[in-house]
C-alpha angles and dihedrals in degrees: 000000000000119000092210122121111278119254110236140199139172121235094216116218109252122224127193104215084185133009117184116183106211100177147306122288125222091249091060096257124111133249107233141170114212140169111223125205129172135215127227089235134059143110115341126226131191132176142181127195116268139158095259137025114261135164130207118189126204138145137092094305101035091108090063093063128082126233117325091241088061095049118112089232090064093044090050092050092048092046093048094047090049094046093051098039087236115175096195127091135204140213104224129193123198118200100200104207099151125073117254127239086022107123096250102104102276111169090008093058091047091050093051090049089050092053092051092044096049093042088062097040093050093037089230129161109278088220088067091064090049091055093046095047099074090053090062101053145312095269097044098084089055092045090048088061098033093196132116111288146160111232125201137172103032088343095278100096098088134194123180118245130189104220093170089225103117110138095018111149113242136185120208117199127183125181089215096258126131117221126199110232091211091051095050093046088050088057094052109123093240095236126126105225097183140278129298111271132195120314127300091026117095144075141216110260090197097059094090093048092046093049090048089058096037115022089189088077089063087050092054091050092049091048092052089050091063094054120111111244097015102139103172126023129185147141114256121234113320091336160215094150119076128188146193130205112219137212092231142004089246092059093044090050092048089053092045089055089057102046108124108263094237091063126078117238141186124191106200143129137248118261 
């Protein structure tokens, strides 16, 4: 193993500022329109050059993950190496700071960060990572870029958007409940309620389904609605994480200090 300083990257937490479900696709996935935004904080990855590809997982939520060989970081690394005919390997470490099955990117964000990290470490063409990303999951192309985007199709048809929100204070709150994306989508009401409009218009069509499965999500949304300075409140993805954009860091931090201790929280900002 190399003794060089590890290369590092952050798997930025993903937020859906809007998520409109427009219909079901023949392949079983759903047509959606969504507005992606990303936080400055998230899981952390590091890697050093090695003969083979390996993955070590640590951090507060490591225990919620399965074997390393099944992790999307490992799949991303192997897919990138195979697609580029790369003969090098890497010893990768994932510091899992974000809850899993939580609607904030999770494995997709980790995979996107792994692709960025290994593109740099292996000095490969960045276009290679862009070609590999869609093979790993619908959210991975957006998480690879980790910039404000409108996603259409299955969420992987991306268009840049200028939201004017960079630096906005945001508080993420999760009731420590994992939600299955497939189960939440299965509870969607099946109605097309219309396209995404201009920011800040929009909604999350999966909120009712998530609340039906886990009423605690509704409790988190209601709690955020009582916090001074909370200007925009929504559930992200298929849940169970909810978030609020705040008027100031001081108001965000004051709310963070009062999050019930049994819930997970992250006080951060938008990229």
